[in-house]
RODO-273541 format. One record per residue: z negated, y, x negated of N, C-alpha, C in turn; residue in three letters. Coordinates in steps of 0.05 Angstrom, whole numbers, plus 5000, padded with zeros to 4 digits. Last residue first. Example, Ala and Ser with C-alpha at 12.3 -4.5 7.8 and 13.67 -1.06 7.14 Angstrom:
485849554743485749794727484350014742Ser
484448864736484449104754484449344736Ala
//
This chain:
482054425441481054595462478054625460Thr
486354465384484054335398482954535418Ser
493354615393490654685383488554525398Pro
498554175377497154315398494354375388Leu
501854275314500254115333499054295355Pro
508454535306505654565302504154385322Gln
513554345320513054445292510154475286Lys
512954155373514053995352513254085325Val
508754085427509654275407510554115383Glu
510053775488509353735460510553955443Ile
509454275541510154015531509554005501Pro
503554635563506154635550506854345541His
500554475627500454525598503254515586Pro
503154775688502554545671502054635642Leu
502954985750502255095724501354875705Asp
503754665795505954835785505454945757Thr
502354115834501854255809504254425801Val
503453795877501954035883501354195857Val
505653275881507353505882505953775886Gly
502852825873502952925901504653175903Met
503552785819504752575836504852665865Ala
500553225803503453225799504753015817Met
495453045815496553275829499553285826Gln
495052625777494852575806496052795822Met
495452925731497552735737497452645766Leu
490653225733493253355734495453165742Ile
486952805728487052965753489753115756Asn
488152635676488552455699488552605725Gln
486953085645489752985646490152805670Ser
483253625663483153335662485953225665Ser
480954205643483654075645483353775641Ser
477454775663477354495656480054365662Glu
479955415637479155235659478954945648Pro
476955875591479155695598478155495619Ser
472856185571475056325584477456145591Asp
469355835547468356005569470656135585Ala
472855205537471555455528470855625552Ser
471454535556473054785560471455025550Pro
470254045506469254205529470854455532Arg
471053395479472053675484470753795508Arg
466253025445467653065470468553355472Gln
467152715384465952945397467653005422Ile
465552115350467252255368465752495381Tyr
465151875282463951965307466052115324Lys
467751805233467851595253466551655279Gly
468052225199465852045195465751815215Asp
472352545217472652385193470452185187Pro
472452445290471752595266472152425241Gln
476352465348475252295327474852465301Leu
474852765409476252795383474852635361Glu
476152595475474252595453475752605427Trp
477552805542478452745515476152775495Ala
476352965593475852675586476652605558Asn
477153525587475053415605474353125596Arg
481453735563478853825553476553735571Asn
488053565544485653495560483153595547Asp
492653635515491253875523488653815539Ala
494653125510493753265485492153515492Leu
496253035562493952885551492853025526Met
500553375568498253405586495753265574Ile
504053155529503053425526500553475543Gly
505052655552503652665526502452945522Leu
507752815598505352655600503752675575Ile
512153075575510353225592507653085594Glu
514752645551513752865535511653035550Gln
516052375598514152255580513052465560Leu
519752725621517352655636515252545617Asp
523852735582522352975588519752915602Lys
525552205588524552295562522852545566Ile
527452235640525052065635523852145608Ile
531852565632529652655650527052495645Asp
535152265597533952525588531652615606Pro
534551585585535051785606533652045598Asp
532551245545535051395540535551615561Gln
527350945510528051095534530551265528Ile
526650295482527250575479527950695507Pro
521349835494524049925499524350215493Thr
518049265468518049565471520849655474Ile
514548675475517148805478516649105483Ala
511648105440511448375453514248495456Glu
508247555426510947635434510647895451Val
503647575371504247585400507247645404Arg
502547625319501747375332502147375362Arg
504348125298504947875283504447615299Asp
503148555330505548565314506348305302Leu
498348405354500648485371503248475355Asn
494948285311495548075331497948145348Arg
494748765282496048525271496748325292Pro
496449325324494449135314495848895302Met
498449765359498949725330496549575318Trp
500249465422498749645405499449595376Asp
505749345466504349295441502749525431Ala
509049415510506649265514504849245489Ser
512150065519512149775519509349665518Gly
516750595504514450495518514450185516Ile
519151135462519050845470516650795487Phe
523751625441521251555453521351275465Ile
526652095398526651815407523851755418Glu
530352705395527852565399528352275409Glu
533053045356534352825371532152615378Asn
529753365326530653465352532153265369Gly
528653055281530153305278531353405305Gln
525152655303527852585294529652835293Asn
520152565332521752805335524652775326Tyr
517952025369518752105343520752345346Phe
512951695406514751925405515351995376Tyr
510851195448511351255419513551465417Phe
505850935490508151115487508351195458Ile
502750505533503450545505505950715504Arg
497150525580499950545573500350595543Ser
491850535592492950275583495850305574His
485850805609488350875596489550625583Glu
483050695670483050585643485750645631Leu
480751255708482651035704482550955675Phe
476651615699476451445722478351205721Arg
476651615627476251745653476151535675Gly
477651785562476051595578475551725605Val
481751845508481351945536479951715552Ile
481352065442480951835460480451955488Ser
485252315388483552355411483452095426Ile
486552525322486152295340484352375363Val
491152795277489052845296488952605315Arg
493352905212493152705234490752785251Ile
493653185166495553255187495453065210Asn
489952965132489253225143491253315164Glu
489752485105490352485134489752745147Ser
489852615048490552345059491452375088Ile
488253115033490152975016491052705026Gly
482253035068483953215051485653055032Lys
482252725129481452695101483352865084Leu
483452705184482252945173481352925144Gly
481852025206483352275206481952495190Pro
482451375192480451585188481951855186Arg
483850825233484951045217482851265215Leu
482050485271481050435243482150645224Cys
480150515335481850655316480650625288Cys
479650225398479150195369481150365353Ile
481450615451479350445441478950445411Gly
485651005460483350975478480950825465Arg
488751475424487851195421485351155438Ile
493551855409491851825433491051535434Ile
495152245354494751975364492851985387Leu
499752655322497652645342497552365353Asp
502052925263501552685277499252715297Ile
506853215223504753275242504453045261Gln
508353085156508953025184506553075201Val
507053145103507153385120507953335148Gly
506152725070508752855067508953115084Ala
501352565088501452675061504052815056Arg
502852345137501152575136501352715109Ser
505851905119507152115134505552375134Ala
501851605094504151705078505551935093Asp
498751495140497651655118499851775100Tyr
502351175166501651425178500351615157Leu
502350735131504850885136504351155148Ala
497050565137497950675111500550835114Ala
497350385190495650615183496450735157Ile
500849955184501650185201499950425195Met
497649635151500249725142501249965158Gln
493049525182492849685157495549795147Pro
492249585251493849475230493849645205Asp
489449865291487949705272489649625248Val
488850205347490350225322488650095300Leu
489450105418488050065393489950095369Ser
492550315460489850235465488250215439Asn
496550915449496150625451493150565457Met
501251395433499051325451498851025454Lys
503551835384503351555393500851525410Ala
507952275357505752255377505751975386Val
510252605301509852345313507552385333Ile
514753005266512752995287512652715298Arg
517453475219516853195226514553185246Gly
522853915204520153865215519853565220Ser
526153935138526053945167523153905177Ala
526353845083526054115093525954145123Gly
526253335065528853475064528753745077Asn
521253165077521853205049524553345045Glu
521953115133520253325122520853375093Val
525452675134526252925145524653155135Asn
522252275110524652365096525652635107Glu
518352215151517652295124520052415109Ile
521552035193520152285196519252395168Glu
523051535170525051735176523852015179Arg
518251265169519451345144521551555148Gln
517551165224515651335210516851435184Ile
521950825232521751075247519751265234Leu
520550395198523050555193522850825207Glu
516050205224515750315197518150475189Leu
518450025271516550255272516150375244Phe
521549605250522849835263520950075265Arg
517849245230519749375211520949625224Asp
515149095277513749225255515649375237Arg
519448875309517949105317516549245294Met
522348415302523348655288521548905293Asn
518747945315521447935303522048185287Val
514347785346513947855318516647875302Pro
516448375380514548245361514547945367Ala
521948775388520748525396518848435373Val
525049305415523249245393521649005402Leu
531649305442528849245444527549215416Leu
537149365428535449605432532449535432Gln
539148885406540849125408539049375410Arg
536048465357536248565385537648835385Tyr
535547885317536448155321536648215351Thr
533947355318532947525297533647825300Lys
532146815358533647065357532347245336Gln
532046245362530446395342531846655336Arg
531745805417532946035404531046155384Ser
529945385446529645365417531045585402Tyr
526945665504528545465491527945455461Gly
523746075524523945825540525445605525Thr
523846505489521346415500521446145513Leu
529246575477527346535455524746415465Tyr
531146685527532046445514530246375490Asn
528647185534527746955551528746685539Phe
531447475495528547445493527647205510Leu
536747465513536047335488533047285485Asp
535847755561536947485562536247335536Thr
534148235540532248075554533247785558Leu
539048405516536748355500534648185514Asp
542248455561543048265541540648195523Ala
539448875587539848615600540548395580Gly
540049275549537349175555537548905569Leu
545649355551544349265526541549155531Glu
546649525603547649265594546249165569Glu
541749775646543349815622544149545610Arg
538849795692540949595691542749645667Cys
531649885698534349955687536249725692Ser
525250145701527249985715529950075705Phe
519350155665522050245666523750045681Leu
512650355673514650155676517350275678Gly
505950465650508650555654510550315657Leu
499050555671501250405659503950525667Asp
492250585677494750745675496750595659Thr
488650185723489650225696492050415697Tyr
487550135778485450225760486350295732Leu
491649925805490250145818488150275800Arg
493049495774494949725775493849965790Ala
489349115783488849295760490849525760Thr
491848915831489149025831488649205807Lys
497048735819496648955837493949075837Pro
499548585759497148535774496648765792Asn
502648485710503748475737501448395756Tyr
500148935660500448675672501548705701Asn
503949465626501649335638502249075652Gly
508549685609506349695590503949545600Thr
515049375622512649545627510649535605Gly
521349335647519849305622517449495624Ile
525949025688523449195688522049125662His
532949005701530548945685528249135692Val
538748675723536848885728534248815714Tyr
545348515707542548445702540848705706Arg
551048275743549548505732546548415729Arg
557347995742554547935742553048175729Ile
563148145783561648145759558748065763Arg
566048265828567148075810565648065783Asp
560748385869563648375870564648175849Lys
555348175836556348415849559348425847Glu
549747775830552647775832553448015848Arg
544347865784545447905811548447905810Arg
538147725757541047685753542347685781Val
532748065733533947965758536947955753Val
527148025692530048055693531147915719Met
521248325668522648195690525648235687Ile
515548355625518448375630519348215654Thr
511348485580511348525609514248575618Lys
508548065528510448265538510548265568Cys
505447675508504047905520505948105531His
504447045492506647205503505347435520Thr
501646865431501146935458503547095468Lys
503346335386503846615395502946635424Leu
502545805374501646005355502046295363Gly
507945595413505645515396505045725376Val
509445995469510245885443507745815428Leu
509245845541509046015517509745855492Gly
509845525585507145605578506945765552Tyr
514245575641513945535612511245655604Val
516845325700514645455687514445375658Val
521345395748521245295721519145455706His
519445235814519845445794519645315766Val
518344855853520844835838521345065819Gly
513444875876515744955893518344965878Val
509944715836510144555860512444625879Ser
510045125799511544875793511944705818Glu
506745495824509545555820511145295815Leu
501845225822502945305848505945355845Arg
501045185767501344945783502645005810Arg
500545725755502645565742503245315759Ala
496145885784498745985792501045825779Trp
492145585756492545555785495345645793Tyr
492645795705493145515709493745465739Ile
490946325714493746275707494545975710Asn
485546245725487246365745490146305739Asn
483946045675483645885699485445985721Glu
484946475639486246215636486246055662Glu
482746965634484446925658485846655657Asp
479946965587478346985612480046995637Phe
485847115552482947075551481547145577Arg
491446755561490447025567487447005571Ala
493946265554491846345535490846635539Lys
498046175587495546045594493246135576Leu
502746565612501146555587498346435594Glu
508446335640505646395646504046355621Val
514846515651513046445629510246525636Leu
519146275699516846435694515346335669Val
525146275734523746185709521546375703Ser
529046075787526746235779525446105755Val
534746115822533746005797531546185787Gln
533946065893534646215869533446065844Lys
532645855943534745725927535545875901Gly
528346025970530946125979533246035961Asn
524245815940524845695966527445785978Glu
524446185899525045905893525745765919Ala
522746645927525346635914526246355908Ala
517646505943519746555963522446535951Ala
515246495892515346255908517546275929Ile
515747035880517146845863517346575877Leu
512347255919515147325919516747125903Ala
507447045902508546965928511547025931Asn
506947315854507347025854508446925880Val
506147825876508347775857508947475857Ile
501647815906504247835921506547785902Pro
496147415889498447565878500847575897Ser
490547375891492147355915494847495910Asp
488647455839488147195852489847155878Gly
493447785796491147775814490947505828Ser
495147645727495747735754493347685772Thr
497347685660495047685679496047765706Arg
502547515645500247495627497647485643Tyr
508747275657506247335671503947295651Leu
515547455656513247375640510747455656Thr
521547205688519247385686517147275668Met
527647195723526147105699523947305695Lys
531746975774529547155767528147035743Ile
538546935799536346835782534247065778Ala
541947145838542246865829539846765814Leu
542547545894541047495869541247195863Val
545047585942546747615918545247565892Asp
541047575981542947345979544647355954Pro
534547755969537247845968539147615963Asp
529347575964530747545990533647635990His
527647685913527147415924528747365949Ala
528848225906530448025891530047745903Ala
524948445939527748465947529448265932Gln
520448295909520748195936523648215945Thr
521248575862521248285861521648165889Ile
520949105883523249015867523448715867Phe
515949115906518249135924520749045909Lys
512649085861512548875881515048875899Val
514349575836514649315823514649095843Val
513849955885515849955863516149675852Ser
509949925921512450045931514550045909Ala
505749725890506849555911509549655921Ser
504650155857505549905845506949735866Phe
505850845866505050585878506350355863Ser
503551295816505651195834505050905842Tyr
498651295790499551535804501751475824Tyr
496750895759496650855788497451105804Pro
503650845738501450745755498850845743His
509751105739507251145725504951065744His
516450895731514150925748511650935731Val
523251085722520651035710518451075730Met
529850875725527550965740524950895725Leu
536751025709534150905703531951035720Asp
541351105764540351175737537651035734Arg
544150795802544551085800543751185772Asp
542050285798544750335789545350635786Arg
537050365822537150315793539950365783Ile
538750415876537250625863537450605832Val
541149915884542850155884541450395871Ala
536649595884538649565863540549805861Phe
533949715930532749785904534849775882Phe
538450015978536749805968535849875940Asp
537950626017539050455996537350215992Lys
538450766088537150766063538450576043Gly
540550736138542150876119540850876091Asp
536650476166539050326160540750466140Glu
531650646182532350686154534950536147Leu
530650486233531150776229532050836201Glu
534249886247532050026234532750316232Ser
536149236266536249526272533749666260Pro
537048786210535848856236536049156241Leu
538848736159540648666181539548726208Gly
532548596132535348666127537048566150Ala
527148546131528448606157531348686154Thr
525748456079524948256099526148306126Leu
527148906051528748666046528048446067Pro
527949526079525949316076527549056073Asp
531150046042531249846064529149636058Arg
527950636019529050376014529050206039Leu
526351166015528051086037529450816031Arg
523151245970521951295996523751206020Gln
524551225918524050965931523151005960Leu
524951725897527451565898527051295912Arg
519651905899521652015917524051835920Asn
514651385896516551565883518751655902Pro
508851405935511451265932513351465919Val
502351465905504651585918507151415914Val
495851195917498351205901500651305918Ala
490351525933492451365946494951405930Gln
483751545913486451605906488351415919Trp
477651855937479551625936482351715929Pro
473652225893475352235917477452015916Val
468251835866470651985863472152005889Asp
461951855903464151725889466351915883Lys
458452065938457351985912459451845895Leu
461052135985460252375972459052315944Glu
461751626006463951755993463252005977Pro
458451126015457451386007459651535992Ala
457350546031458950746045457951026039Pro
457350135972455950285992457750496005Leu
459849885930460749815957459349965979Ser
457450025884459950165890460950095919Met
453249685876452649925892455250095898Phe
455049285842454449225870454349475887Tyr
454949455791457549495806457149435835Met
450349285769450249545783452849605798Met
451048845738450848805767450649065782Asp
450449005686453248985696453248945726Arg
445148985672446049215687448949205695Leu
441248575655443848525668444948755684Gly
434448775671436448645654439148615669Leu
430649355683432249135693434149035672Leu
425849515631426949545658428649305665Gly
427249525567425249635584426549685612Asp
429048985526429849165548427349265563Val
431148765462429048825481429949025501Glu
434948275436435248555446433148595468Tyr
435547845382433947935404434448225411Val
437847685336439447635360437947735385Asp
434247745296436547925296438247905321Asn
430847325302429947585312432347785313Glu
435346785321433546925303432747185315Ser
435946155357436646435352434646555333Leu
435445655383436445675355437545955350Asp
432845595429435645685431436945705404Leu
427745455412429245265429432145335431Asp
426345925383426445655370428145465386Gln
426546325422428246335398428546065385Leu
422546145457425346175466427246175442Leu
418046175424418945915435421845925444Arg
417646715412418246525390419246255401Ser
416546915464418947005449419646795427Arg
411646685474413946625491416546685477Ile
408646915432408846625434411146545452Asp
409047475440410247355416410547055419Glu
410747685508408947635485410247465463Pro
414848195533414647905529412847845505Thr
415948725540413148645541412748345537Gln
421448775542420048855518417148775517Ser
425148215564423448445571421748515546Gln
431048045528428447985539427048235546Ile
437047735512435847985522433247915536Glu
440047415459438147385481437047665487Ile
446247165434444447385440442447305461Arg
448846695425449246905405447447145410Val
449045985433447846245440448246445418Pro
455245635431452745695418451645965428Thr
458445565495458145505467455445585457Gly
458845265560458145485542457845385514Gly
460545035606458044945595457045155575Val
465145315610463245335632460545235623Arg
467745175563466745445565464745465588Arg
469044645574467044695553465944975555Lys
472844745613470444595620468244635599Arg
476644995581475245155601472745005611Leu
478544575550476944775537475444955557Glu
481244295590479044165577477244375563Gln
485244675602483344595623480844465610Glu
487944665553486444905561484544845583Ile
490244155556488544225534486844465541Ala
493544185601491244005602489244075579Leu
497244565581495744625605493244445607Leu
499444315536497944555533496144605557Leu
499743685516500143835541498344075540Asp
498643555463501143455475501743605501Asp
496343955412496043895441498743795452Ala
496744125362495843845365495643775394Glu
498044645365500044475353499244175355Asp
493344885386495744855402497644645391Glu
487144795387489144725367491744665382Glu
482345245408484645085416486545045393Leu
476845465432477545345406479845155412Ala
475746055468476845785468477545705439Leu
469346395470472246385463473146095462Asp
464046455481465746375503468746375496Ala
457446405460460246405450462046305473Asp
452846715507453846495490456746545481Arg
446947035523449847065520450746855500Thr
441547035570442846915547445846985547Ile
435447355588438347325593439747225568Arg
428947365621430747365597433647295605Phe
422647555643425447515649427047535623Ile
416547205650418047405636421047345640Tyr
409947095677412847035677414247265662Tyr
403646755682405346985674408246895676Glu
400746375712399346555693401046805687Leu
399846055771401846205756400446405738Ile
397045425778396445705777398645845760Thr
399144915825398845025798398245325800Met
400144775876397844655864397344755836Gly
407244835870404844815887402544675872Pro
411645165846409745005831407144975847Phe
414545445883416045265865414145085850Leu
410845765908412345565925413845365907Ala
409246105868407345895877408745685894Glu
413246475862413346245844411346025853Leu
414446945887414146705904414046455887Asn
415547335852413147375869412847155889His
420347175829417947185813415447195830Ala
424047235871423446965861420746975847Ile
424147785876423447635899422647345891Ala
425947915825423147985832422247835857Gln
431147735825429247605807426347675814Glu
433748095861433247815868431147685851Leu
431048755869432648555854431848275861Pro
430749025936429548955911431448775896Val
432049605979431949325972430649275945Gly
435950036018433249976008433149676002Thr
440650526030440150256020437350246011Trp
440250986062442950866057442650586047Leu
434750926108436051006083438750876081Ser
434351106178434250906156435651006131Pro
431151716198433551556197433251356174Lys
426752046196426951876219429451696219Gly
427352286147427452456171428052286196Asn
428551686124428951956115429452126140Asn
425051076109426151266129426351546116Gln
426650476077425350736076426650926094Ile
427449906122428250076099426650336100Ser
426449626166424449606145425149776121Leu
430849696198428249776209425949756189Asp
435049496167434749786172432049866182Arg
432748996119434049086144433349376150Pro
433849056048432049026071433449116096Leu
438048706002437448936019435448866041Pro
437548485938437048395966436348635983Leu
442048375886440248565899440048495929Phe
445247955873443248035853441248225867Arg
446547425920446947705911444647785893Pro
447446755894446246945913446647225902Leu
449646465855450946445881449746625901Val
446546495810448746685812450146675839Lys
439446435812442146325819444246545822Pro
435546465757436246635780439146555788Val
431945895737434446045736434746205761Lys
425945805705427145825732429646005729Val
422245385663424445575665425545565694Arg
415545315638417845235656419845455656Ala
409945045606412045235605414345135622Phe
402844985618405544875616407545105616Phe
396044835601398245025606400944895602Glu
390344545630392644515612394844705620Glu
385944535663386344775647388644755627Asp
385444135698385144065670385244305652Thr
385844385748383944165745383444105716Glu
389944765746387144855750385044645746Pro
394844795700393644605719390744675722Asn
398845375696396445225687395645035709Lys
404945665669403245565691400945405680Ile
409646135653407345985642405545915665Val
416646185654414246185670412046025655Val
422146575647420446395631417646415643Ala
427546625688424746685686423446475668Leu
434146895676432246675678429446785677Asn
441047015687438347125687436346895691Leu
446646825646444846775669442146915665Ser
450446825608450147065624448347025648Leu
451046115606451946375596451546595616Asn
445145725618447945785621448546075613Ser
441145325582441145595594444045685595Ile
438444685589440744845581440645105596Tyr
431344605575433744585591436044755581Pro
427844235529428544505537431244495551Phe
425943585557426843765536427644035547Pro
420743285582422843465593423743655571His
416943035554418642865570420943025583Ser
414343465528415543245512417343065528Pro
416944015569414743865556415943635541Asp
418544435617419144395589416644265576Val
421544395683419244385665420244345636Ala
425144805724425444595703423044615684Leu
426644905793424944965770425044735750Pro
432045075827431044835815429344905791Thr
433945395888432745405861431745125852Ile
435645355940437745365919436545335891Val
431445385975433045135974435045125951Pro
429445925964427945685956429745435955Phe
433046285991433046255961431745995952Ile
432746256047435346296034435346236004Gln
427446156065429746066081432346066065Glu
423946366028423546086036426045976051His
425846896024425746716001425646426009Phe
425147096075427847066065427946876041Tyr
419547106075420946926093423846876084Gln
418947496036417747236032419047026050Asp
421447926060422647816036421447536030Leu
417848026104420747966109421947826085Tyr
413048126077413247896096416147816101Glu
414348586050413748346035414048096053Arg
414948946093417248886075416848626059Gln
409748936112411948846129414448786112Ala
406649156068406248876078408648776095Pro
411249496022409049496042408849216053Asn
412649445952413349395980410849415998Leu
411549485899411349735914412049695943Asp
412549005875409749075879409349335895Ile
418048995871416748835892413848925897Tyr
421249625866419849405853418249255874Asp
427449835897424549825895423649595877Leu
432150265899431850015886428849985879Ile
434650635948432050575937431950295926His
438151195961438650915952436150825937Ile
437751735972437251545993438051255987Asp
438052065929440452045946440251815966Asn
433351985903433852245914436152245934Lys
434451475883432351515904432751775918Thr
438351605846439051435868436951465891Leu
435251905811437452035826438351875849Leu
431751505791430751725807432851875823Pro
435951205764434351085786433051305803Arg
437951565726439651475748438051355771Leu
433351685692435051885704436451785729Val
430151265675428951525676430651735690Lys
433250785678430650795690429551085694Glu
438250935654438150825681435350865693Phe
436551125604437851305622437851195651His
434350655583432650885588433851075607Gln
438850345579436750265597434850495603His
441950655541443050575567440750505587Gln
438650685497439350935511440350865539Gln
438650155480436150285489436650535505Ala
444050115466442949945488440350065498Ala
444250495424445950525448444750365471Met
440750275386440150535399441750585424Pro
443549775376440849785388440150055399Arg
448549865351448449795379445649835391Leu
448049975296449350165313448850115343Ala
445249525277444149785273445349995291Ala
448749105293446049115303444849395301Ser
453249235262453449225291450649255303Ile
451149165211451949435219452249445250Asp
450248605211448048785206448749075216Asp
455548425219453448365239451048555236Leu
457948615172458848715198456648655220Gln
455248325134454848615134455748735161Gln
457147815147454347875151453848175151Gln
462747865134461847805161458947875166Pro
463348445090463248165095462448115124Thr
467749015085465248895095465548585096Arg
472249355075470349285053467749155062Gly
476249445109474349675106472049595087Asp
478848975111480249185096478449435094Phe
473448495098475348625115476748855100Thr
472447985049472048255058474248345078Leu
469847325055472147505052471547775064Lys
466146935059465347185045467547385042Ser
463646445099466046605094465046875082Val
459946055115459746175088462346325080Lys
459745885166461645745148461745865120Ala
456246265186455345985184457145825165Glu
459646705185457246705168456246415164Val
463446545223464246595195461846585176Gln
460146525268461446285259462346315230Gln
459047065273456846875267457946615257Lys
464047265285462847345260460547155253Leu
464847025336466646965314465347035287Ala
460647275366460746985362462446905339Ala
462447805365459947735350459847435345Val
467247725396467347845369464847765353Arg
465647405444468147365428467747465399Val
460747525467461947265471464247205453Met
460048065453458347855440459647585443Phe
464148295484464048345455462348135441Phe
462548145535465048025524465048065494Glu
457848465539457748175542460148045529Asp
459948975534458248865513458048565515Leu
462749025582464249035556462548915534Asn
458449015617460448805618462048795592Ser
455849505602454549245599456449015599Ser
459849875615458749875588457449595583Phe
460449775669462649715651461649695623Ile
455449965688456149675691458449595672Ala
456050505676453850355664454450055666Leu
460350625709460750635680458450485665Phe
457650555759459950395752460450385722Lys
453850965757452950685757455250495749Leu
457551385760455851355736454751075734Arg
459351305811461251265789459751235762Glu
454951465838455651185839457751115818Leu
455052035824452851865818453651565817Leu
460752335790459252275814457252035809Pro
460152705729461152455742459452395767Thr
457453115707459853185723461052935737Arg
453552895676452752995703455153075720Gln
454252315641455452585646454852675674Asp
452851805633450752005629451752285635Met
457351505640455051445658452851655656Ala
460251715598461151775626458951715646Glu
457551475556457351765560458251855587Ser
459350955559456551015567456151315572Leu
464451035538464150935566461351005576Val
462951165487464351375504464251295533Arg
461050685471459150905473460351135489Asn
465650395467463850335489461650545492Asn
467750655421469150665446467250615469Phe
463850495384464150775389465650815416Glu
465049945383462450035393462450335400Leu
469949965358469849885386467149975398Trp
468350125307470050305323470050235352Ser
465649665292464149915296465750125311Leu
469949315288467849265308466249515313Glu
473349555248474349495275472049475295Arg
471350075206471049795214471849765243Asn
476250535180473850485196473750185202Phe
478750695116478950545140476250515154Tyr
478450895065480351025083480450895111Tyr
475350585033474150835043475950975063Gln
478350155013476750115038475650375049Ala
484950274993482050314987480550305013Asp
490250265000488750025009485750045004Ser
492450704979491850715007490650455018Leu
491551014923491350744932490450734961Asn
496151504904493751444919493751154927Val
498951904853498851654868496151614880Ser
499452614865498652384849498752134867Asn
505452974885502552904887502052664869Thr
510853074885509153294878506153224880Gly
512352574932513352784915511353004910Lys
507652044931509152244946510052464927Lys
506751374922506951624907508651814923Thr
502050874945504451044949504351284930Lys
499750234957499650474940502250614942Ala
500049764984500050005000500050254983Met
//
């Protein structure tokens, strides 16, 4: 990676000091999520939601990333990361960075959010604070609804320590035989099949000016804890303490040794349900040393794996309260807009029937007019992507549909349309990625369902995850065959399309159709396509093409022209891509990066990255789209697609990124980037030390939330927009 730039000394860009650690950068991202929960500008129940997301993110982080590091330590792996850390050093640094965050999370819930909930008529009570009537109701509820589900498990020489399932809440109970004074230890699992929070009926809820509260109730574990006598009749309950376990949940799959990938993954999923090695225990801070030591010994954990909690454990369950009918405590609901060009489409299911829209076009005619870009969730997923596939499924002139599925919803209208297409006699081929983490079971279900109706299902390539988001529809039109394509940045999942920001391009450009034909042949057959006309495909040509585009900006600056790169993605980890950006910065190329999550590039270093600025946008929608802009001396090139700049995306996944050629869409994408770079509500600026500082509007400037502006633009109510991307100079920090 060492480079020499004209007029400067050689710099070793592989030096660890120029890179942030991947895991610590991720923790910084999750800390920004936590900040949304602590931001007074965020509606109260949305703050609970962000608190739940913070906890859920941490669970997955331990199940996958921490578990992998612990395995490396156990295997005595001493290899350094590109930022110069061993696996053990990473675990130590993770612990040091995370413990204050976790403590802050629980303290904020108990000291700030819980009182605010009470003030807003939502009462999460402790069992000891219930009045006699409330206790009587919950005691009866316990015996009728909870008691039959619970199985207390003794721990003694004849009863070994029971298996503790992943992410389960448990009670460690100490009991005594009153006749012998002998003490025993038992474990009671809080059943996941019951709701975590138990509401009281309206007549027993706390009253506010004579009216029942919005919600009054208690956590499930407290209802169990205060009825333990029913589980251990004749015994004396001495004490109980709540704890929670996190286990390794990544799949250990040897693909090249699996005769049947689907069966192999099903077997691994059974192991995941049982759970791997424990990697974390969360316990109440008041848990005494003898109970704590016993749990650690029986679970084979160390003190470094213990996270003490003051208050409720398992705050991911706070998402429960988002279902309350309290719109004043939530974001204003967003209803995705149907793009203008799709508002008069004929319904493919009523084709040929009398309709007031008989003069409307079909989807294919819209695409033939010119390329179409949709931006979710601002524009409707169901009125665009779902409608495109549905029309293809029922159009008599469509001959074939080919598609990649990485993640989809449990009640997927996409899959239902593919099934309808197969039943209508069309050739349907679908690549279902069985290795999509934590969606494997759902994908197995849909793969089997598709196969049962005659869809040709492929499970991907050995050693590679298929992560690209592509559809190709082959249609007979007069005396020719035309290919219609959709290339996107996000999954074909109607549920996440309402929560994630993603882009999709519809086109019938011949070069893209030919490229997707080659790509699908690569995925389903023995093709080893090495060149593509327009697509950037990983792991074939994507890395090299991006490096060429960066190098071109460097050469333009060295020849006296302007150089400008703007890239938006989820994560930037790849050392080679980071080194190339450092080279560009040292040459004088102005670079703005919009990186939602992990960023291992260190901006603002004198002589290295002083021309690079990095922001992260965290808001009501999860920023998921990938956009790559290169100035190219005014002949701008801009791309969208499925890949981040991470080794896994560039080397170990099948990814597809498409160039944008339509001038109007290029302008739209520039406008989107410009709006995001000017964000002073949800944007955070990465500092050279790895910390992020949230932007705040100055006294004389209004608050500018990029996501709010894009919602207003979709509704057609915005006229005063931030300037598009400034090419010669970066946009000033707000």
